[in-house]
C-alpha positions as CSV (number, residue, x, y, z in Angstrom):
1,M,12.5,-31.1,-2.0
2,S,9.1,-30.4,-0.5
3,F,8.2,-26.7,-0.6
4,P,5.7,-25.0,1.7
5,F,4.1,-23.3,-1.3
6,K,2.5,-25.3,-4.2
7,T,1.0,-22.7,-6.5
8,V,2.6,-19.3,-7.0
9,A,1.2,-16.2,-8.7
10,L,3.3,-13.7,-10.6
11,I,2.3,-10.1,-10.7
12,G,4.3,-7.5,-12.6
13,K,4.4,-3.8,-13.2
14,H,2.3,-3.6,-16.3
15,N,3.8,-0.5,-17.8
16,S,7.4,-1.7,-17.6
17,P,8.1,-4.0,-20.5
18,E,11.8,-4.2,-19.3
19,I,10.8,-6.5,-16.5
20,R,9.5,-9.2,-19.0
21,D,12.8,-11.1,-19.1
22,Q,13.0,-11.1,-15.3
23,M,9.4,-12.5,-15.1
24,L,10.4,-15.2,-17.5
25,V,13.5,-16.1,-15.4
26,L,11.1,-16.5,-12.4
27,V,8.8,-18.7,-14.5
28,Q,11.6,-21.0,-15.4
29,F,12.9,-21.0,-11.8
30,L,9.5,-22.0,-10.5
31,T,8.8,-24.5,-13.2
32,A,12.1,-26.2,-12.4
33,R,10.8,-26.8,-8.9
34,K,7.7,-28.3,-10.2
35,L,5.5,-25.5,-8.7
36,G,2.2,-24.5,-10.1
37,I,2.3,-21.0,-11.7
38,V,-0.6,-18.5,-12.3
39,V,0.2,-15.2,-14.1
40,E,-2.0,-12.3,-13.2
41,A,-4.1,-11.7,-16.3
42,Y,-3.1,-8.1,-17.0
43,T,0.5,-8.9,-16.4
44,A,0.4,-11.7,-18.9
45,E,-1.3,-9.5,-21.5
46,R,0.8,-6.4,-21.2
47,L,4.1,-8.3,-20.9
48,D,3.3,-11.0,-23.4
49,I,3.8,-14.0,-21.1
50,Q,2.2,-16.9,-22.8
51,G,1.7,-20.6,-22.1
52,Y,0.7,-20.4,-18.4
53,P,-2.7,-20.2,-16.7
54,T,-3.8,-16.6,-16.1
55,Q,-6.3,-15.2,-13.6
56,A,-7.6,-11.7,-12.5
57,L,-6.1,-10.4,-9.4
58,K,-9.3,-10.2,-7.4
59,T,-10.2,-13.8,-8.0
60,M,-6.9,-15.7,-7.6
61,G,-6.7,-15.4,-3.8
62,G,-8.3,-18.8,-3.1
63,D,-6.2,-20.6,-5.7
64,I,-2.6,-19.6,-4.8
65,D,-0.3,-20.1,-1.8
66,L,2.1,-17.2,-2.6
67,A,2.2,-14.1,-4.8
68,I,5.6,-12.8,-6.2
69,V,5.3,-9.2,-7.1
70,V,7.8,-7.7,-9.5
71,G,7.9,-3.9,-9.6
72,G,7.9,-1.0,-7.2
73,D,5.9,-0.2,-4.0
74,G,3.0,0.9,-6.2
75,T,2.7,-2.5,-7.7
76,I,2.6,-4.2,-4.4
77,L,0.0,-1.7,-3.2
78,T,-2.2,-2.8,-6.0
79,A,-1.6,-6.5,-5.3
80,G,-2.1,-6.0,-1.6
81,R,-5.5,-4.3,-2.1
82,G,-6.5,-7.1,-4.6
83,L,-5.5,-10.0,-2.3
84,M,-6.3,-8.4,1.1
85,G,-8.2,-10.8,3.4
86,S,-7.2,-13.9,1.4
87,G,-4.3,-14.7,3.7
88,V,-2.0,-15.2,0.7
89,P,1.5,-13.7,1.5
90,L,3.2,-11.3,-0.9
91,V,6.9,-11.2,-1.6
92,G,8.3,-8.1,-3.5
93,I,11.0,-8.0,-6.0
94,N,12.1,-4.4,-6.3
95,R,12.2,-2.7,-9.7
96,G,11.1,0.7,-8.5
97,K,12.9,3.7,-6.9
98,F,12.6,3.0,-3.2
99,G,11.4,-0.4,-2.3
100,F,10.1,-0.1,1.3
101,L,7.7,-2.9,0.5
102,T,9.3,-4.6,-2.4
103,D,12.6,-5.2,-0.5
104,I,14.4,-8.0,-2.5
105,S,16.7,-6.5,-5.1
106,S,16.8,-7.9,-8.6
107,D,20.4,-9.2,-8.1
108,D,19.4,-11.2,-5.0
109,M,16.1,-12.4,-6.5
110,L,17.0,-16.1,-7.2
111,P,19.0,-16.7,-4.0
112,A,16.3,-15.0,-1.9
113,M,13.5,-16.9,-3.6
114,E,15.3,-20.3,-3.1
115,K,15.5,-19.6,0.6
116,I,11.9,-18.4,0.8
117,L,10.6,-21.4,-1.1
118,S,12.5,-23.7,1.3
119,G,10.7,-22.1,4.2
120,E,13.4,-19.6,5.4
121,Y,11.2,-16.5,5.7
122,T,9.3,-14.3,8.2
123,L,5.7,-13.2,7.9
124,E,4.5,-9.7,8.6
125,Q,0.9,-8.4,8.9
126,R,0.2,-4.9,7.6
127,I,-2.9,-3.0,8.5
128,M,-5.2,-1.4,5.9
129,L,-7.6,1.6,6.1
130,C,-11.2,1.7,5.1
131,V,-12.6,5.0,3.8
132,H,-16.2,6.1,3.6
133,I,-17.2,9.4,2.0
134,E,-20.6,10.8,3.1
135,R,-22.6,13.6,1.4
136,D,-25.8,14.9,3.1
137,G,-25.8,11.8,5.4
138,K,-25.6,9.4,2.5
139,L,-22.7,7.2,1.4
140,L,-21.1,8.7,-1.6
141,S,-18.1,6.4,-2.1
142,K,-15.8,3.9,-0.3
143,G,-12.4,2.4,-0.7
144,R,-9.5,0.7,1.0
145,A,-6.0,1.9,1.4
146,F,-2.7,0.0,2.1
147,N,-0.7,3.3,2.4
148,D,-2.8,6.3,3.0
149,V,-6.0,8.3,2.5
150,V,-5.3,11.9,1.4
151,V,-7.7,14.8,1.5
152,S,-6.1,17.6,-0.6
153,K,-6.8,20.8,-2.5
154,G,-7.5,20.3,-6.1
155,D,-6.1,22.4,-9.1
156,T,-6.4,25.7,-7.2
157,S,-3.5,27.2,-5.4
158,R,-5.7,28.3,-2.5
159,L,-5.7,26.6,0.9
160,I,-8.7,24.5,2.0
161,E,-10.1,24.3,5.5
162,L,-10.7,20.9,7.2
163,T,-12.2,19.9,10.6
164,L,-10.6,16.7,12.2
165,A,-12.4,14.7,14.7
166,V,-11.1,11.5,16.4
167,D,-13.6,9.2,18.1
168,G,-16.3,11.8,17.9
169,Q,-14.1,14.6,19.5
170,V,-13.0,17.6,17.5
171,L,-9.2,17.8,17.4
172,N,-8.7,20.8,15.3
173,R,-9.8,22.9,12.3
174,Q,-6.9,23.8,10.0
175,R,-6.2,25.7,6.8
176,S,-3.7,23.7,4.8
177,D,-3.1,22.1,1.5
178,G,-4.7,19.0,3.0
179,M,-4.4,16.1,5.4
180,I,-2.9,12.6,5.2
181,V,-4.2,9.6,7.2
182,A,-1.5,6.9,6.9
183,T,-1.0,3.3,8.0
184,P,2.5,2.4,9.3
185,S,3.4,1.3,5.8
186,G,2.3,4.7,4.4
187,T,4.5,6.6,6.8
188,T,7.4,6.1,4.4
189,A,5.4,7.5,1.5
190,Y,3.6,10.9,1.2
191,A,3.4,11.3,4.9
192,L,7.2,11.2,5.2
193,S,7.5,14.0,2.6
194,A,4.9,16.0,4.5
195,G,7.1,15.8,7.7
196,G,5.2,13.0,9.4
197,P,6.7,10.3,11.7
198,V,8.0,7.0,10.5
199,L,6.1,4.2,12.3
200,H,7.3,0.6,12.6
201,P,5.1,-1.8,10.6
202,S,4.3,-3.8,13.7
203,L,2.5,-0.9,15.4
204,D,-1.2,-0.8,15.7
205,A,-1.3,2.9,15.0
206,I,-2.3,5.5,12.4
207,A,-0.5,8.7,11.6
208,I,-2.4,11.9,10.8
209,V,-0.2,14.5,9.0
210,P,-1.2,18.0,7.8
211,I,0.0,19.1,4.4
212,C,1.7,22.5,4.5
213,P,-0.5,23.9,7.3
214,H,-0.9,27.6,7.5
215,T,0.1,27.7,11.2
216,F,3.0,25.7,12.7
217,T,0.8,24.7,15.6
218,N,-0.9,22.1,13.3
219,R,1.4,19.1,13.8
220,P,1.4,15.5,12.9
221,I,-0.3,13.2,15.5
222,T,-0.2,9.4,16.0
223,I,-3.3,7.7,17.3
224,S,-4.5,4.1,18.0
225,S,-5.5,2.1,15.0
226,A,-8.8,1.5,16.8
227,S,-9.8,5.1,16.5
228,Q,-12.5,6.4,14.2
229,I,-11.4,9.4,12.2
230,E,-13.7,12.0,10.5
231,I,-12.4,14.8,8.2
232,T,-15.0,17.4,7.2
233,Y,-14.5,19.7,4.2
234,V,-15.7,23.1,5.6
235,H,-14.2,25.8,3.3
236,G,-12.5,26.1,-0.1
237,E,-13.0,26.0,-3.8
238,D,-11.8,22.6,-4.8
239,A,-10.8,19.4,-2.7
240,K,-10.3,15.8,-3.6
241,V,-9.7,12.5,-1.9
242,H,-6.9,10.1,-3.1
243,V,-6.6,6.5,-1.9
244,D,-3.1,5.1,-2.2
245,G,-2.3,7.9,-4.6
246,L,-5.1,7.1,-7.0
247,P,-7.9,9.7,-7.7
248,H,-11.0,8.7,-5.8
249,V,-13.7,11.3,-5.6
250,A,-14.1,15.1,-5.7
251,L,-15.5,16.7,-2.6
252,S,-18.2,19.3,-2.0
253,L,-18.4,21.5,1.0
254,G,-19.8,19.7,4.0
255,D,-18.6,16.2,2.8
256,K,-17.3,13.9,5.5
257,V,-14.3,11.5,4.9
258,Q,-14.5,8.8,7.5
259,V,-11.4,6.6,7.9
260,K,-10.9,3.6,10.2
261,R,-8.7,0.5,10.3
262,D,-10.1,-2.3,8.1
263,E,-10.8,-5.6,9.6
264,R,-8.6,-7.4,7.0
265,T,-4.8,-7.2,6.7
266,V,-2.2,-7.9,4.1
267,T,0.5,-10.4,4.7
268,L,4.0,-9.6,3.5
269,L,6.7,-12.2,3.4
270,H,10.4,-11.3,3.9
271,P,13.7,-13.3,3.6
272,K,14.8,-14.6,7.0
273,G,16.9,-12.0,8.8
274,H,15.0,-9.0,7.3
275,S,15.3,-5.8,9.2
276,H,13.0,-2.9,8.8
277,Y,15.6,-0.7,10.4
278,E,18.2,-1.7,7.9
279,V,15.7,-0.9,5.1
280,L,15.2,2.6,6.6
281,R,19.0,3.1,6.8
282,Q,19.6,2.2,3.2
283,K,16.6,3.9,1.6
284,L,16.8,7.1,3.7
285,H,20.5,7.2,3.7
286,W,20.7,7.3,7.6
287,G,24.4,7.2,8.5
């Protein structure tokens, strides 16, 4: 049989040794189909997978046709950031708690991969965010987010004050625990817990969600993904920026967090017949 993919990368959740057996099953499955295999270097090291070529995540994009990610949504976030812009599609095998992005269950892994490798799949483009942090008019730090950029209070229990501007127009000034800027993918993560909307992944939109605002008039808002967002830290004792849940930088008063859609996207691959609405019904127990 001729497969649409020739070389496949395997990327696993590094701190979960229990997935090693599942990774080895995938290796045998792919080898039996005479496909090239590359194991992400840290995955191979931490899970002791030997005898196959290894490569760092950020350098493998030009050498593979497909990436199989075994873990939770956090693992596919890491893989997505590492492979963004390469055009390499990612397929997720869920070994996490929710699996909004890694949507193939362990029990269905081999039948689903058989269909996918035979060409029975759908592709989905997910937008990313680019974040620049400025201090005194100079670039302090930058990063990219698959899910969200979060400005939040640090270790103190006191609220912080933030000014939000969209496309150069001030929208509000709020006292809160912080603010979330989320892609459609990220609206089922922290933004959901903070009371934000769930956006379909196909939407060219960004959700801005306040975290425990002091006044109820500060509500979530959905804007075009073409918009330029600027959050200014104007008052408080301690504030930080997190990108996809990872610590990024501590803020000083007057710092500006600028967020916009990144030019590059991440390609997710789903088994044919995949329904985002069915995923929501199952994961959020709707009905």
